[in-house]
Each structure stands twice: as structure tokens, then as C-alpha cells.
C-alpha positions as CSV (number, residue, x, y, z in Angstrom):
1,M,146.4,53.5,194.0
2,S,146.4,49.7,194.1
3,S,143.5,47.9,194.3
4,N,143.7,44.5,196.3
5,R,140.5,43.2,195.0
6,V,140.3,39.6,194.1
7,P,138.7,38.6,190.3
8,S,135.6,37.2,190.3
9,N,135.0,34.0,188.8
10,Q,133.7,36.0,185.4
11,E,136.9,37.5,185.2
12,R,139.4,34.7,185.7
13,C,137.6,32.8,183.1
14,A,137.2,35.6,180.5
15,R,141.4,36.0,181.4
16,A,141.8,31.9,180.6
17,E,139.5,32.3,177.4
18,E,141.9,34.7,176.5
19,K,145.2,32.5,176.9
20,S,143.5,29.6,175.5
21,D,142.7,31.3,172.3
22,E,146.3,33.2,171.7
23,V,147.7,29.6,172.8
24,L,145.6,27.8,169.7
25,Q,146.1,30.8,167.8
26,Q,150.0,30.1,168.3
27,L,149.7,26.4,167.6
28,N,148.1,26.8,164.0
29,S,150.4,29.5,162.9
30,L,152.9,26.6,164.1
31,R,150.9,24.2,161.9
32,K,151.1,26.6,159.1
33,E,154.2,26.7,159.1
34,D,155.0,23.6,159.4
35,E,153.2,22.7,156.9
36,T,154.7,24.8,154.8
37,L,158.6,24.3,155.5
38,S,157.5,20.5,154.2
39,N,156.4,21.6,151.3
40,I,159.4,23.7,150.8
41,L,161.7,20.7,151.2
42,A,158.9,18.2,149.4
43,V,159.8,20.5,146.3
44,D,163.6,20.9,146.7
45,I,163.8,17.3,146.8
46,W,161.6,16.4,143.8
47,A,163.4,19.7,141.9
48,L,167.1,17.9,142.7
49,A,164.8,14.4,141.9
50,K,164.5,15.7,139.0
51,T,167.5,17.7,137.2
52,M,169.7,14.5,138.6
53,D,166.9,12.1,136.5
54,E,167.9,14.5,133.4
55,F,171.9,14.0,134.1
56,Q,171.7,10.2,134.9
57,P,168.5,8.2,133.2
58,G,166.6,6.3,135.5
59,F,167.7,8.3,139.3
60,W,164.0,8.9,140.4
61,S,163.4,4.9,140.1
62,E,166.3,4.0,141.8
63,F,165.2,6.8,144.0
64,M,161.6,5.6,144.8
65,K,162.6,1.8,145.4
66,N,165.7,3.2,147.4
67,R,162.9,5.6,149.9
68,E,160.7,2.2,149.5
69,Q,163.7,-0.1,151.1
70,S,164.9,3.2,153.7
71,L,161.4,3.7,154.6
72,R,160.3,-0.2,155.3
73,R,163.3,-0.7,157.4
74,F,162.7,2.9,159.6
75,M,158.9,1.2,160.4
76,S,160.3,-2.4,160.7
77,E,163.0,-0.7,163.3
78,I,160.2,1.6,164.9
79,V,158.2,-1.6,165.5
80,H,160.7,-4.1,166.8
81,S,162.2,-1.1,169.5
82,K,158.7,0.2,170.6
83,P,158.3,-0.4,174.1
84,V,155.8,-3.4,175.5
85,D,153.3,-2.2,177.2
86,I,150.5,-4.7,178.9
87,R,148.3,-2.3,179.6
88,R,147.5,-0.4,176.4
89,P,145.4,-2.8,174.4
90,P,146.9,-4.8,172.1
91,F,146.0,-2.8,168.7
92,L,148.2,-0.5,170.2
93,R,151.1,-2.2,171.3
């Protein structure tokens, strides 16, 4: 027997809270997975650089110099290619 009863506001709020909790749990899970993958990638890069430094002394310092230059170039390109929105405060443009 199907009931055509309309859920009360309290029931709707309870269901919305359950859905909200589920979404927050999923977001937290994704954040943890993202952090774990980032840590794994960092360890992989470190291991590669450490190994290369053993075979070619000075590799790590050159790697870090190149990384710094690349990061500066990337940040410069991002800043210059970002569209200016005059509605935003100057410090966010």
C-alpha cells in the first residue's frame, strides 16, 4: 500500500542533514586521497633525484635551480594571462 503522505519540514531537514553529512564525508575522503597521492609523488621525485645525485653529483642542486626558475616563469605567465575584473578589489585582481 503506497502512502502519498507529504514529509514534514522536520523530516526534510533530517534527510538534508544526512545528505550533507554524506557529501562532507566524501569530500574529506577525497582530500585524504589527494594528500596521500601528493605525498607519494613527492617521495617518488625525491627518490629519483637522490638516485640521480648519486650517479651525477650536483644533480639535486641543478634540479632545485631549474624548479625555482620554472615556478617563477609559471607564476609570471599566470599573473599576466589572468583576466582583470574591475569589480574585484585591487589586491585580488
